[in-house]
VOTIMAR-61179 format. One record per residue (C-alpha): residue in three letters; x, y, z. Coordinates in steps of 0.25 Angstrom, whole numbers, padded with zeros to 4 digits, always signed. Example, Ala and Ser with C-alpha at 12.3 -4.5 7.8 and 13.67 -1.06 7.14 Angstrom:
2
ala+0049-0018+0031;ser+0055-0004+0029;
//
This chain:
150
gly-0086+0022+0038;tyr-0097+0031+0032;gln-0085+0041+0024;gly-0087+0037+0011;met-0101+0037+0012;val-0101+0053+0018;asp-0090+0056+0006;gly-0097+0050-0003;gly-0091+0052-0020;asp-0079+0044-0019;asn-0081+0036-0008;ile-0093+0029-0013;val-0092+0017-0023;glu-0096+0005-0027;ala-0090-0007-0021;thr-0087-0016-0035;trp-0081-0031-0032;ser-0068-0024-0038;ser-0066-0013-0029;val-0068-0023-0017;ser-0062-0035-0021;gly-0051-0036-0012;ile-0053-0029+0001;met-0059-0039+0009;gln-0046-0041+0016;leu-0041-0027+0018;gly-0051-0024+0030;gly-0055-0013+0036;thr-0060-0001+0028;val-0054-0003+0014;ile-0066+0005+0008;gly-0061+0018+0014;ser-0072+0019+0023;ala-0071+0028+0036;arg-0080+0032+0048;cys-0086+0047+0045;lys-0087+0056+0054;glu-0100+0064+0045;phe-0108+0051+0046;arg-0112+0052+0059;glu-0117+0066+0056;lys-0131+0065+0047;ala-0125+0075+0036;gly-0113+0064+0035;arg-0124+0054+0034;leu-0134+0063+0024;arg-0119+0063+0016;ala-0117+0048+0016;ala-0132+0045+0011;lys-0132+0057+0000;asn-0118+0049-0006;leu-0125+0035-0005;ile-0138+0038-0011;asp-0129+0047-0022;his-0121+0032-0025;asn-0136+0027-0025;ile-0132+0019-0012;cys-0141+0013-0001;asn-0136+0001+0004;leu-0124+0001+0012;val-0116-0011+0020;val-0108-0003+0032;ile-0098-0012+0039;gly-0092-0005+0051;gly-0093-0005+0067;asp-0102+0003+0075;gly-0100+0016+0070;ser-0103+0011+0056;leu-0115+0001+0058;thr-0122+0013+0067;gly-0120+0024+0056;ala-0126+0015+0047;asp-0138+0014+0055;leu-0139+0029+0056;phe-0139+0030+0040;arg-0149+0019+0038;arg-0159+0026+0050;glu-0156+0041+0044;trp-0155+0035+0028;ala-0171+0041+0025;ala-0168+0054+0031;leu-0155+0055+0025;ile-0160+0052+0012;thr-0172+0061+0012;glu-0164+0074+0017;leu-0157+0071+0006;arg-0167+0070-0004;asp-0174+0082+0002;thr-0163+0089+0001;gly-0160+0086-0013;ser-0147+0077-0011;ile-0154+0066-0019;thr-0165+0064-0027;glu-0178+0058-0025;ser-0174+0047-0033;gln-0161+0045-0024;phe-0171+0046-0013;lys-0178+0037-0017;gln-0170+0027-0023;cys-0160+0026-0008;gln-0172+0028+0001;his-0166+0014+0009;leu-0153+0013+0014;asn-0148-0001+0017;ile-0137-0004+0027;val-0130-0017+0031;gly-0122-0015+0041;leu-0109-0025+0044;val-0102-0023+0055;gly-0087-0022+0055;ser-0077-0021+0065;ile-0064-0024+0069;asp-0068-0023+0084;asn-0078-0036+0082;asp-0087-0029+0094;phe-0100-0032+0084;cys-0108-0042+0096;gly-0115-0054+0088;thr-0103-0054+0078;asp-0090-0064+0076;met-0082-0056+0068;thr-0085-0041+0063;ile-0080-0036+0049;gly-0066-0031+0051;thr-0062-0041+0065;asp-0054-0051+0057;ser-0047-0041+0048;ala-0043-0035+0058;leu-0041-0047+0068;his-0032-0050+0056;arg-0023-0039+0053;ile-0022-0039+0071;val-0017-0053+0068;glu-0007-0050+0057;ala-0001-0039+0064;val+0002-0047+0077;asp+0008-0058+0069;ala+0017-0048+0063;ile+0020-0041+0076;ser+0024-0054+0082;thr+0032-0061+0070;thr+0042-0046+0072;ala+0042-0050+0085;ser+0047-0062+0085;ser+0056-0059+0075;his+0063-0048+0083;gln+0061-0056+0097;arg+0053-0047+0101;thr+0038-0046+0105;phe+0028-0036+0107;
//
């Protein structure tokens, strides 16, 4: 989700090797991202643009489903107008405007539903299936030990 981009502040931090090592097996939104109602409105996207520019960020990797990728496409299409408005209102400098004129976005499908056409398996599917199998195995073991079925 885009909550961290809209909120800014301490929610935007550099990902270093040491800060992300060991999270691969955790799955889900371990980085603390969340859906963001404000990002659906232009004012929220304007705040997100300002926060990114304040951190000199003009490259995004968006991992998500239909909502996240649709939001990324809208943000990309509006970027020029958003940063022009920020410059014209004095929220960013001319230098910041020139430095962040282009927003580069890479979109990766991440969905536990595995419902994206043309892919064998989306990001998130494997970890979701793993957890389902673990839960079923645990239930089967418990049922067997109590000589019951669930």
